[in-house]
All heavy atoms as an XYZ file, in Angstrom:
820
protein
N       0.847     -1.174      0.000
C       0.000      0.000      0.000
C       0.891      1.235      0.000
O       1.882      1.289      0.693
C      -0.908     -0.027      1.219
C      -1.793      1.187      1.348
S      -2.839      1.096      2.784
C      -4.401      0.921      1.993
N       0.516      2.200     -0.718
C       1.274      3.431     -0.817
C       1.143      4.247      0.466
O       0.081      4.320      1.070
C       0.748      4.239     -2.005
O       1.288      5.530     -1.993
N       2.254      4.871      0.851
C       2.217      5.777      2.001
C       1.214      6.898      1.766
O       0.606      7.401      2.710
C       3.588      6.418      2.215
C       4.675      5.434      2.618
O       4.411      4.223      2.664
O       5.790      5.893      2.878
N       1.030      7.294      0.495
C       0.147      8.422      0.182
C      -1.283      8.177      0.633
O      -1.905      9.070      1.210
C       0.168      8.716     -1.319
C       1.512      9.239     -1.791
O       2.303      9.723     -0.952
O       1.786      9.152     -3.000
N      -1.819      7.003      0.379
C      -3.212      6.746      0.761
C      -3.348      6.759      2.280
O      -4.355      7.227      2.816
C      -3.772      5.445      0.132
C      -5.285      5.337      0.367
C      -3.080      4.218      0.687
C      -6.106      6.377     -0.327
N      -2.327      6.276      2.972
C      -2.374      6.310      4.433
C      -2.375      7.750      4.931
O      -3.121      8.098      5.852
C      -1.195      5.548      5.029
C      -1.202      4.042      4.842
C       0.074      3.432      5.408
C      -2.416      3.409      5.499
N      -1.564      8.588      4.321
C      -1.514      9.997      4.729
C      -2.816     10.721      4.387
O      -3.294     11.547      5.163
C      -0.308     10.684      4.094
C       0.994     10.236      4.711
C       2.189     11.011      4.207
N       3.394     10.414      4.740
C       4.234      9.661      4.044
N       4.021      9.422      2.770
N       5.303      9.150      4.616
N      -3.388     10.418      3.227
C      -4.663     11.031      2.842
C      -5.769     10.624      3.813
O      -6.572     11.452      4.239
C      -5.033     10.630      1.419
C      -4.173     11.260      0.348
C      -4.486     10.727     -1.038
O      -5.652     10.359     -1.295
O      -3.562     10.677     -1.864
N      -5.793      9.350      4.143
C      -6.789      8.861      5.092
C      -6.565      9.481      6.465
O      -7.524      9.904      7.125
C      -6.745      7.331      5.166
C      -7.761      6.651      6.059
C      -9.181      7.095      5.764
C      -7.626      5.139      5.928
N      -5.307      9.587      6.889
C      -5.001     10.203      8.183
C      -5.477     11.652      8.219
O      -6.030     12.102      9.231
C      -3.506     10.113      8.468
N      -5.300     12.384      7.126
C      -5.763     13.768      7.063
C      -7.288     13.834      7.169
O      -7.836     14.705      7.863
C      -5.289     14.428      5.765
N      -7.969     12.918      6.520
C      -9.433     12.867      6.607
C      -9.867     12.547      8.034
O     -10.804     13.161      8.552
C      -9.995     11.824      5.625
O      -9.626     12.206      4.296
C     -11.504     11.705      5.728
N      -9.182     11.611      8.667
C      -9.530     11.254     10.042
C      -9.309     12.423     10.990
O     -10.098     12.636     11.919
C      -8.727     10.031     10.494
C      -9.052      8.731      9.752
C      -8.120      7.618     10.200
C     -10.508      8.337      9.921
N      -8.264     13.202     10.758
C      -8.032     14.408     11.563
C      -9.180     15.396     11.379
O      -9.670     15.975     12.349
C      -6.712     15.076     11.181
C      -5.503     14.497     11.857
C      -5.548     14.589     13.377
O      -5.894     15.650     13.930
O      -5.248     13.570     14.016
N      -9.596     15.587     10.135
C     -10.692     16.515      9.850
C     -11.982     16.067     10.526
O     -12.794     16.901     10.961
C     -10.895     16.645      8.342
N     -12.184     14.778     10.638
C     -13.410     14.253     11.257
C     -13.483     14.569     12.744
O     -14.552     14.515     13.341
C     -13.527     12.741     11.046
C     -13.747     12.308      9.617
C     -15.080     12.791      9.068
N     -15.380     12.205      7.800
C     -15.044     12.707      6.617
N     -14.361     13.832      6.553
N     -15.371     12.099      5.487
N     -12.357     14.929     13.355
C     -12.390     15.316     14.766
C     -13.266     16.542     14.973
O     -13.803     16.740     16.064
C     -10.971     15.589     15.277
C     -10.136     14.336     15.438
C      -8.744     14.683     15.942
C      -7.932     13.421     16.164
N      -6.578     13.735     16.662
N     -13.419     17.360     13.935
C     -14.226     18.574     14.014
C     -15.632     18.368     13.457
O     -16.433     19.292     13.471
C     -13.536     19.702     13.228
C     -12.094     19.943     13.601
C     -11.880     20.164     15.091
O     -12.648     20.879     15.728
N     -10.852     19.556     15.643
N     -15.917     17.179     12.952
C     -17.203     16.916     12.301
C     -18.297     16.648     13.327
O     -18.034     16.323     14.491
C     -17.073     15.725     11.341
N     -19.516     16.757     12.866
C     -20.695     16.480     13.681
C     -20.832     14.969     13.854
O     -20.926     14.233     12.864
C     -21.931     17.044     12.975
C     -23.215     16.804     13.730
O     -23.195     16.199     14.827
O     -24.265     17.235     13.213
N     -20.854     14.485     15.093
C     -21.010     13.047     15.325
C     -22.285     12.449     14.735
O     -22.341     11.260     14.464
C     -21.012     12.926     16.850
C     -20.290     14.131     17.324
C     -20.621     15.214     16.327
N     -23.302     13.298     14.510
C     -24.540     12.791     13.913
C     -24.390     12.531     12.418
O     -25.210     11.829     11.837
C     -25.687     13.771     14.149
C     -26.108     13.805     15.605
O     -25.933     12.780     16.310
O     -26.597     14.865     16.049
N     -23.333     13.095     11.813
C     -23.165     12.947     10.376
C     -21.910     12.215      9.958
O     -21.644     12.089      8.765
N     -21.127     11.746     10.938
C     -19.869     11.085     10.618
C     -19.632      9.922     11.566
O     -19.614     10.096     12.795
C     -18.699     12.075     10.727
O     -17.456     11.405     10.739
N     -19.430      8.743     10.983
C     -19.125      7.552     11.778
C     -17.869      7.775     12.621
O     -17.838      7.455     13.813
C     -18.951      6.347     10.844
C     -18.369      5.138     11.516
C     -19.153      4.340     12.339
C     -17.034      4.789     11.336
C     -18.621      3.230     12.975
C     -16.496      3.684     11.958
C     -17.288      2.905     12.783
O     -16.755      1.810     13.403
N     -16.831      8.329     12.007
C     -15.562      8.526     12.716
C     -15.728      9.574     13.816
O     -15.233      9.383     14.934
C     -14.435      8.907     11.735
C     -13.168      9.288     12.470
C     -14.156      7.743     10.790
N     -16.421     10.660     13.532
C     -16.667     11.670     14.559
C     -17.436     11.065     15.731
O     -17.170     11.386     16.898
C     -17.433     12.851     13.973
N     -18.356     10.169     15.436
C     -19.115      9.491     16.492
C     -18.191      8.625     17.347
O     -18.293      8.602     18.577
C     -20.228      8.642     15.884
C     -21.211      8.115     16.903
C     -22.394      7.400     16.271
N     -22.978      8.184     15.194
C     -23.361      7.674     14.022
N     -23.246      6.379     13.786
N     -23.878      8.445     13.106
N     -17.248      7.919     16.688
C     -16.277      7.110     17.442
C     -15.432      7.996     18.350
O     -15.224      7.664     19.522
C     -15.357      6.352     16.489
C     -15.737      4.941     16.094
C     -14.706      4.361     15.139
C     -15.931      4.043     17.292
N     -14.922      9.100     17.793
C     -14.129     10.026     18.608
C     -14.938     10.519     19.803
O     -14.423     10.602     20.917
C     -13.673     11.233     17.792
C     -12.596     10.962     16.775
C     -12.634     11.600     15.543
C     -11.528     10.111     17.026
C     -11.646     11.400     14.596
C     -10.539      9.895     16.081
C     -10.601     10.544     14.867
O      -9.626     10.348     13.929
N     -16.206     10.866     19.579
C     -17.055     11.390     20.643
C     -17.287     10.351     21.742
O     -17.397     10.705     22.922
C     -18.395     11.865     20.075
N     -17.332      9.088     21.368
C     -17.532      8.025     22.352
C     -16.274      7.754     23.170
O     -16.344      7.175     24.245
C     -17.994      6.742     21.668
C     -19.408      6.823     21.138
C     -19.812      5.520     20.475
C     -21.229      5.574     19.958
N     -21.614      4.315     19.288
N     -15.115      8.142     22.625
C     -13.884      8.032     23.401
C     -13.064      6.788     23.126
O     -13.395      5.939     22.295
N     -11.972      6.720     23.864
C     -10.966      5.682     23.656
C     -11.529      4.274     23.789
O     -11.224      3.404     22.967
C      -9.801      5.887     24.624
C      -8.651      4.887     24.504
C      -8.019      4.923     23.117
C      -7.611      5.150     25.581
N     -12.346      4.024     24.791
C     -12.858      2.665     24.987
C     -13.659      2.175     23.779
O     -13.535      1.012     23.385
C     -13.706      2.577     26.256
C     -12.865      2.601     27.518
O     -11.631      2.438     27.431
O     -13.440      2.792     28.606
N     -14.447      3.042     23.182
C     -15.232      2.657     21.998
C     -14.316      2.367     20.818
O     -14.546      1.418     20.058
C     -16.228      3.749     21.637
N     -13.281      3.163     20.671
C     -12.328      2.942     19.579
C     -11.596      1.628     19.794
O     -11.441      0.822     18.863
C     -11.353      4.130     19.465
C     -12.107      5.397     19.066
C     -10.238      3.814     18.472
C     -11.305      6.677     19.216
N     -11.148      1.378     21.010
C     -10.457      0.122     21.315
C     -11.358     -1.084     21.079
O     -10.908     -2.120     20.572
C      -9.954      0.129     22.757
C      -8.876      1.152     23.085
C      -8.581      1.148     24.585
C      -7.622      0.906     22.271
N     -12.624     -0.951     21.433
C     -13.579     -2.035     21.205
C     -13.678     -2.343     19.715
O     -13.682     -3.509     19.310
C     -14.949     -1.668     21.774
C     -15.978     -2.755     21.614
C     -17.306     -2.353     22.245
C     -18.333     -3.437     22.004
N     -19.659     -3.041     22.475
N     -13.747     -1.289     18.875
C     -13.833     -1.502     17.418
C     -12.565     -2.163     16.890
O     -12.632     -3.064     16.045
C     -14.073     -0.178     16.683
C     -15.499      0.238     16.573
C     -16.422     -0.836     16.037
C     -16.267     -1.125     14.574
N     -17.223     -2.126     14.058
N     -11.407     -1.745     17.370
C     -10.155     -2.373     16.927
C     -10.168     -3.857     17.303
O      -9.817     -4.715     16.489
C      -8.926     -1.650     17.519
C      -7.646     -2.437     17.255
C      -8.808     -0.243     16.947
N     -10.598     -4.156     18.508
C     -10.685     -5.552     18.947
C     -11.658     -6.365     18.108
O     -11.360     -7.501     17.718
N     -12.822     -5.786     17.811
C     -13.810     -6.475     16.970
C     -13.253     -6.752     15.588
O     -13.411     -7.863     15.052
C     -15.083     -5.628     16.844
C     -15.908     -5.560     18.094
C     -17.056     -4.557     17.990
O     -17.286     -3.993     16.887
O     -17.720     -4.323     19.014
N     -12.589     -5.748     15.019
C     -12.033     -5.927     13.662
C     -10.893     -6.937     13.662
O     -10.744     -7.696     12.704
C     -11.594     -4.587     13.083
C     -12.722     -3.584     12.893
C     -13.862     -4.067     12.020
O     -13.703     -5.018     11.234
O     -14.959     -3.478     12.102
N     -10.111     -6.965     14.733
C      -9.038     -7.956     14.833
C      -9.624     -9.366     14.886
O      -9.145    -10.278     14.195
C      -8.165     -7.686     16.059
N     -10.678     -9.543     15.659
C     -11.327    -10.856     15.755
C     -11.925    -11.260     14.414
O     -11.793    -12.427     13.987
C     -12.404    -10.835     16.841
N     -12.559    -10.318     13.724
C     -13.138    -10.619     12.409
C     -12.049    -10.970     11.395
O     -12.253    -11.831     10.530
C     -13.991     -9.450     11.933
C     -15.268     -9.295     12.745
C     -16.043     -8.033     12.435
O     -15.684     -7.306     11.484
O     -17.020     -7.764     13.159
N     -10.894    -10.332     11.519
C      -9.762    -10.645     10.646
C      -9.294    -12.075     10.880
O      -9.049    -12.829      9.926
C      -8.600     -9.653     10.888
O      -9.048     -8.337     10.541
C      -7.377    -10.009     10.083
N      -9.196    -12.462     12.132
C      -8.774    -13.828     12.461
C      -9.758    -14.857     11.911
O      -9.350    -15.883     11.347
C      -8.641    -13.990     13.979
C      -7.583    -13.131     14.657
C      -7.647    -13.306     16.168
C      -6.206    -13.431     14.124
N     -11.038    -14.579     12.052
C     -12.050    -15.509     11.544
C     -11.995    -15.617     10.020
O     -12.110    -16.708      9.461
C     -13.448    -15.086     11.991
C     -13.729    -15.240     13.487
C     -15.081    -14.615     13.840
C     -13.687    -16.704     13.882
N     -11.804    -14.491      9.351
C     -11.716    -14.514      7.887
C     -10.502    -15.316      7.439
O     -10.574    -16.085      6.469
C     -11.658    -13.092      7.336
N      -9.398    -15.159      8.139
C      -8.191    -15.924      7.796
C      -8.425    -17.414      8.028
O      -8.050    -18.249      7.202
C      -7.005    -15.436      8.619
N      -9.046    -17.738      9.122
C      -9.320    -19.141      9.467
C     -10.239    -19.784      8.431
O     -10.064    -20.948      8.090
C      -9.959    -19.196     10.859
C     -10.252    -20.562     11.368
C      -9.004    -21.223     11.861
C      -9.372    -22.528     12.553
N      -8.235    -23.403     12.669
N     -11.185    -19.007      7.898
C     -12.131    -19.525      6.920
C     -11.540    -19.637      5.525
O     -12.158    -20.230      4.641
C     -13.403    -18.672      6.902
C     -14.208    -18.830      8.173
O     -14.128    -19.844      8.855
N     -14.980    -17.808      8.518
N     -10.373    -19.047      5.303
C      -9.685    -19.195      4.032
C     -10.260    -18.416      2.865
O      -9.957    -18.712      1.711
N     -11.062    -17.399      3.139
C     -11.660    -16.583      2.086
C     -10.799    -15.337      1.897
O     -10.859    -14.392      2.682
C     -13.088    -16.210      2.484
C     -13.822    -15.386      1.440
O     -13.175    -14.797      0.554
O     -15.063    -15.332      1.530
N      -9.987    -15.331      0.844
C      -9.024    -14.250      0.623
C      -9.681    -12.883      0.490
O      -9.202    -11.895      1.052
C      -8.192    -14.522     -0.623
O      -7.456    -15.695     -0.458
N     -10.762    -12.794     -0.263
C     -11.430    -11.510     -0.451
C     -11.990    -10.982      0.872
O     -11.869     -9.790      1.164
C     -12.539    -11.630     -1.490
C     -12.015    -11.823     -2.897
C     -13.130    -11.939     -3.922
O     -14.215    -11.360     -3.689
O     -12.906    -12.592     -4.945
N     -12.590    -11.865      1.649
C     -13.121    -11.463      2.949
C     -11.984    -11.032      3.869
O     -12.095    -10.037      4.598
C     -13.936    -12.607      3.553
C     -14.658    -12.241      4.801
N     -14.951    -13.164      5.762
C     -15.140    -11.064      5.268
C     -15.576    -12.569      6.766
N     -15.706    -11.292      6.485
N     -10.879    -11.765      3.832
C      -9.721    -11.427      4.654
C      -9.206    -10.027      4.320
O      -8.942     -9.222      5.221
C      -8.609    -12.457      4.468
C      -7.304    -12.178      5.209
C      -7.534    -12.100      6.717
C      -6.275    -13.247      4.867
N      -9.094     -9.706      3.049
C      -8.617     -8.380      2.648
C      -9.565     -7.295      3.151
O      -9.128     -6.260      3.671
C      -8.423     -8.301      1.120
C      -8.221     -6.870      0.654
C      -7.251     -9.186      0.689
N     -10.861     -7.520      3.033
C     -11.832     -6.526      3.522
C     -11.715     -6.331      5.032
O     -11.766     -5.198      5.532
C     -13.255     -6.929      3.141
C     -13.565     -6.756      1.658
C     -15.050     -6.886      1.358
N     -15.642     -8.135      1.816
C     -15.670     -9.269      1.111
N     -15.141     -9.326     -0.096
N     -16.248    -10.348      1.610
N     -11.546     -7.423      5.752
C     -11.434     -7.322      7.216
C     -10.131     -6.641      7.624
O     -10.109     -5.859      8.581
C     -11.559     -8.700      7.875
C     -12.937     -9.325      7.747
C     -14.064     -8.487      8.347
O     -13.801     -7.589      9.186
O     -15.227     -8.718      7.977
N      -9.048     -6.927      6.918
C      -7.783     -6.253      7.230
C      -7.904     -4.764      6.927
O      -7.399     -3.924      7.682
C      -6.595     -6.913      6.510
C      -6.317     -8.279      7.142
C      -5.347     -6.026      6.572
C      -5.237     -9.095      6.461
N      -8.598     -4.417      5.856
C      -8.827     -2.999      5.561
C      -9.593     -2.343      6.709
O      -9.255     -1.227      7.137
C      -9.578     -2.838      4.241
N     -10.612     -3.022      7.227
C     -11.360     -2.494      8.372
C     -10.458     -2.347      9.596
O     -10.520     -1.349     10.313
C     -12.534     -3.405      8.732
C     -13.661     -3.373      7.721
O     -13.700     -2.452      6.881
O     -14.516     -4.290      7.779
N      -9.614     -3.349      9.827
C      -8.697     -3.308     10.969
C      -7.712     -2.152     10.834
O      -7.504     -1.384     11.780
C      -7.957     -4.641     11.100
C      -6.937     -4.749     12.222
C      -7.573     -4.491     13.587
C      -6.256     -6.107     12.175
N      -7.112     -2.022      9.658
C      -6.178     -0.916      9.436
C      -6.885      0.422      9.634
O      -6.337      1.334     10.245
C      -5.568     -0.992      8.048
C      -4.534     -2.056      7.867
C      -4.271     -3.117      8.689
C      -3.626     -2.171      6.782
N      -3.264     -3.875      8.163
C      -2.850     -3.322      7.000
C      -3.419     -1.423      5.632
C      -1.856     -3.729      6.119
C      -2.431     -1.832      4.744
C      -1.654     -2.972      4.994
N      -8.084      0.556      9.077
C      -8.845      1.797      9.209
C      -9.032      2.156     10.678
O      -8.767      3.285     11.104
C     -10.210      1.657      8.515
C     -11.078      2.868      8.675
C     -10.947      3.945      7.814
C     -12.025      2.938      9.689
C     -11.736      5.075      7.967
C     -12.816      4.064      9.853
C     -12.675      5.137      8.984
N      -9.487      1.194     11.464
C      -9.770      1.481     12.864
C      -8.493      1.704     13.671
O      -8.506      2.464     14.640
C     -10.674      0.400     13.457
C     -12.072      0.526     12.964
N     -12.512     -0.123     11.829
C     -13.115      1.261     13.416
C     -13.783      0.209     11.615
N     -14.162      1.047     12.561
N      -7.385      1.081     13.280
C      -6.123      1.390     13.960
C      -5.664      2.799     13.610
O      -5.069      3.483     14.448
C      -5.016      0.356     13.670
O      -4.782      0.274     12.273
C      -5.368     -1.006     14.234
N      -5.964      3.267     12.402
C      -5.653      4.650     12.047
C      -6.508      5.625     12.858
O      -6.034      6.686     13.268
C      -5.834      4.885     10.549
C      -4.774      4.252      9.657
C      -5.202      4.335      8.192
C      -3.416      4.895      9.861
N      -7.761      5.268     13.105
C      -8.612      6.083     13.975
C      -7.990      6.133     15.373
O      -7.896      7.208     15.992
C     -10.054      5.530     14.035
C     -10.880      6.245     15.103
C     -10.731      5.635     12.672
N      -7.544      4.999     15.872
C      -6.891      4.946     17.183
C      -5.644      5.820     17.217
O      -5.441      6.593     18.161
C      -6.547      3.492     17.534
C      -5.726      3.276     18.806
C      -6.442      3.822     20.033
C      -5.412      1.800     18.963
N      -4.801      5.703     16.199
C      -3.604      6.546     16.140
C      -3.978      8.027     16.179
O      -3.372      8.807     16.921
C      -2.796      6.240     14.885
C      -1.975      4.947     14.888
C      -1.431      4.677     13.490
C      -0.841      5.025     15.894
N      -4.954      8.427     15.374
C      -5.369      9.824     15.333
C      -5.893     10.270     16.696
O      -5.594     11.382     17.151
C      -6.428     10.034     14.248
N      -6.647      9.426     17.334
C      -7.175      9.751     18.661
C      -6.033      9.977     19.651
O      -6.141     10.815     20.545
C      -8.096      8.624     19.155
C      -8.789      8.945     20.429
N      -8.257      8.635     21.653
C      -9.962      9.564     20.680
C      -9.082      9.039     22.604
N     -10.130      9.608     22.035
N      -4.937      9.244     19.464
C      -3.787      9.347     20.364
C      -2.782     10.400     19.884
O      -1.657     10.441     20.357
C      -3.092      7.981     20.483
C      -3.995      6.877     21.010
C      -4.281      7.020     22.486
O      -4.842      8.014     22.919
N      -3.909      6.028     23.257
N      -3.198     11.211     18.921
C      -2.362     12.277     18.349
C      -1.121     11.727     17.651
O      -0.040     12.305     17.709
C      -1.981     13.300     19.419
C      -3.161     14.057     19.969
C      -2.730     15.183     20.885
N      -3.864     15.975     21.291
C      -4.533     15.804     22.420
N      -4.192     14.861     23.259
N      -5.548     16.579     22.711
N      -1.305     10.604     16.995
C      -0.267      9.986     16.178
C      -0.824      9.791     14.777
O      -2.008      9.961     14.549
C       0.144      8.625     16.760
C       0.818      8.659     18.129
C       0.854      7.263     18.728
C       2.221      9.241     18.022
N       0.041      9.406     13.876
C      -0.401      9.129     12.516
C       0.347      7.953     11.946
O       1.213      7.361     12.611
N       0.040      7.609     10.715
C       0.674      6.443     10.106
C       2.188      6.595      9.962
O       2.901      5.597      9.984
C      -0.011      6.324      8.746
C      -0.631      7.650      8.488
C      -0.927      8.245      9.821
N       2.682      7.825      9.872
C       4.128      8.003      9.741
C       4.873      7.459     10.950
O       5.990      6.955     10.817
C       4.483      9.468      9.509
C       4.201      9.910      8.084
O       4.184      9.051      7.183
O       3.979     11.119      7.882
N       4.281      7.540     12.127
C       4.933      6.991     13.322
C       5.141      5.489     13.175
O       6.212      4.962     13.502
C       4.102      7.301     14.564
N       4.140      4.798     12.661
C       4.239      3.351     12.474
C       5.164      3.028     11.304
O       6.000      2.118     11.392
C       2.843      2.726     12.263
C       2.943      1.234     11.986
C       1.950      2.995     13.472
N       5.042      3.783     10.216
C       5.913      3.555      9.061
C       7.375      3.782      9.429
O       8.251      3.013      8.998
C       5.501      4.443      7.891
C       4.132      4.115      7.287
C       3.712      5.204      6.312
C       4.138      2.752      6.622
N       7.646      4.798     10.234
C       9.022      5.039     10.683
C       9.540      3.865     11.507
O      10.698      3.458     11.368
C       9.109      6.332     11.502
C       8.946      7.575     10.657
O       9.020      7.494      9.412
O       8.720      8.661     11.257
N       8.694      3.323     12.363
C       9.099      2.174     13.173
C       9.369      0.954     12.284
O      10.326      0.213     12.502
C       8.042      1.857     14.225
C       8.347      0.646     15.086
C       9.613      0.751     15.921
O      10.182      1.856     16.074
O      10.054     -0.304     16.429
N       8.523      0.740     11.286
C       8.750     -0.376     10.368
C      10.045     -0.176      9.584
O      10.802     -1.140      9.379
C       7.561     -0.534      9.415
C       6.279     -1.059     10.058
C       5.123     -0.971      9.068
C       6.464     -2.483     10.560
N      10.305      1.051      9.156
C      11.571      1.337      8.462
C      12.765      1.056      9.371
O      13.774      0.524      8.934
C      11.607      2.785      7.985
C      10.793      3.038      6.748
C      10.950      4.490      6.257
N       9.890      4.803      5.328
C       8.753      5.413      5.641
N       8.522      5.823      6.864
N       7.841      5.638      4.727
N      12.642      1.442     10.641
C      13.722      1.207     11.601
C      14.009     -0.291     11.734
O      15.148     -0.715     11.819
C      13.353      1.796     12.966
C      14.478      1.701     14.002
C      14.009      2.058     15.400
N      13.083      1.106     15.972
C      13.435     -0.090     16.474
N      14.673     -0.500     16.449
N      12.509     -0.886     16.992
N      12.952     -1.073     11.735
C      13.102     -2.521     11.909
C      13.519     -3.249     10.638
O      14.003     -4.378     10.704
C      11.776     -3.129     12.372
C      11.350     -2.698     13.731
C      10.052     -3.385     14.077
N       9.483     -2.882     15.306
C       8.415     -3.417     15.879
N       7.812     -4.457     15.323
N       7.953     -2.911     17.005
N      13.306     -2.629      9.481
C      13.547     -3.300      8.210
C      15.006     -3.746      8.114
O      15.929     -2.986      8.368
C      13.210     -2.381      7.037
C      13.254     -3.078      5.711
C      12.212     -3.907      5.325
C      14.336     -2.939      4.876
C      12.241     -4.560      4.111
C      14.387     -3.593      3.663
C      13.336     -4.406      3.284
N      15.189     -4.997      7.760
C      16.536     -5.540      7.610
C      17.146     -6.032      8.910
O      18.262     -6.523      8.923
N      16.403     -5.885     10.010
C      16.877     -6.366     11.302
C      16.156     -7.674     11.599
O      14.938     -7.761     11.466
C      16.582     -5.330     12.419
C      16.992     -5.865     13.777
C      17.264     -4.004     12.112
N      16.893     -8.668     11.989
C      16.280     -9.941     12.351
C      15.228     -9.727     13.427
O      15.429     -8.947     14.366
C      17.362    -10.894     12.878
O      16.799    -11.926     13.653
N      14.112    -10.412     13.292
C      13.062    -10.322     14.299
C      13.553    -10.728     15.673
O      13.172    -10.143     16.690
N      14.428    -11.720     15.717
C      14.983    -12.152     17.001
C      15.866    -11.065     17.604
O      15.809    -10.800     18.806
C      15.775    -13.447     16.817
C      14.959    -14.657     16.360
C      15.876    -15.840     16.080
C      13.902    -15.018     17.379
N      16.675    -10.420     16.767
C      17.541     -9.335     17.236
C      16.706     -8.161     17.721
O      16.976     -7.577     18.773
C      18.492     -8.876     16.103
O      19.262     -9.995     15.675
C      19.393     -7.750     16.554
N      15.670     -7.817     16.967
C      14.815     -6.690     17.320
C      14.108     -6.948     18.633
O      14.055     -6.082     19.502
C      13.815     -6.437     16.196
C      13.178     -5.059     16.227
C      12.034     -4.950     17.205
O      11.324     -5.942     17.403
O      11.858     -3.867     17.794
N      13.587     -8.148     18.839
C      12.903     -8.483     20.089
C      13.871     -8.448     21.271
O      13.539     -7.988     22.347
C      12.225     -9.841     19.989
C      10.936     -9.815     19.198
C      10.281    -11.176     19.225
C       9.072    -11.192     18.344
N       7.853    -10.899     19.045
N      15.087     -8.948     21.050
C      16.090     -8.939     22.126
C      16.449     -7.503     22.512
O      16.623     -7.200     23.693
C      17.333     -9.702     21.685
N      16.534     -6.613     21.528
C      16.861     -5.219     21.811
C      15.751     -4.560     22.606
O      16.017     -3.758     23.512
C      17.098     -4.461     20.494
N      14.496     -4.895     22.312
C      13.377     -4.329     23.074
C      13.391     -4.832     24.510
O      13.119     -4.085     25.436
C      12.038     -4.682     22.425
C      11.658     -3.744     21.323
C      10.224     -3.920     20.909
N      10.118     -5.072     20.009
C       9.009     -5.718     19.730
N       7.886     -5.351     20.280
N       9.005     -6.717     18.899
N      13.699     -6.117     24.683
C      13.722     -6.700     26.012
C      14.849     -6.102     26.866
O      14.691     -5.906     28.072
C      13.883     -8.218     25.935
N      15.975     -5.775     26.212
C      17.120     -5.211     26.927
C      16.900     -3.741     27.268
O      17.467     -3.228     28.213
C      18.387     -5.353     26.096
N      16.050     -3.063     26.463
C      15.835     -1.621     26.647
C      14.829     -1.382     27.659
O      14.623     -0.588     28.418
């Protein structure tokens, strides 16, 4: 996925912070607060697992899109954006997963 679409979506999610909760799903989530957002992320994660278990590729992609979307809402709520996650992935790129985990445990 292109970084551009993530940034465009992040900008839209930021704008929704000022939107009327009666007219915007995302504004409604923000208005309900962190617990509601976390609940949606958890629901989407569970739906992603079920789609993967069922072996339906198209359904899996749709559920992962929902999961990514709701994690972006969570990031925006926490005053973060996709660049924070992309930077972390770039930092880890080319580093063995075992080495990276050991460095986190030592830090």
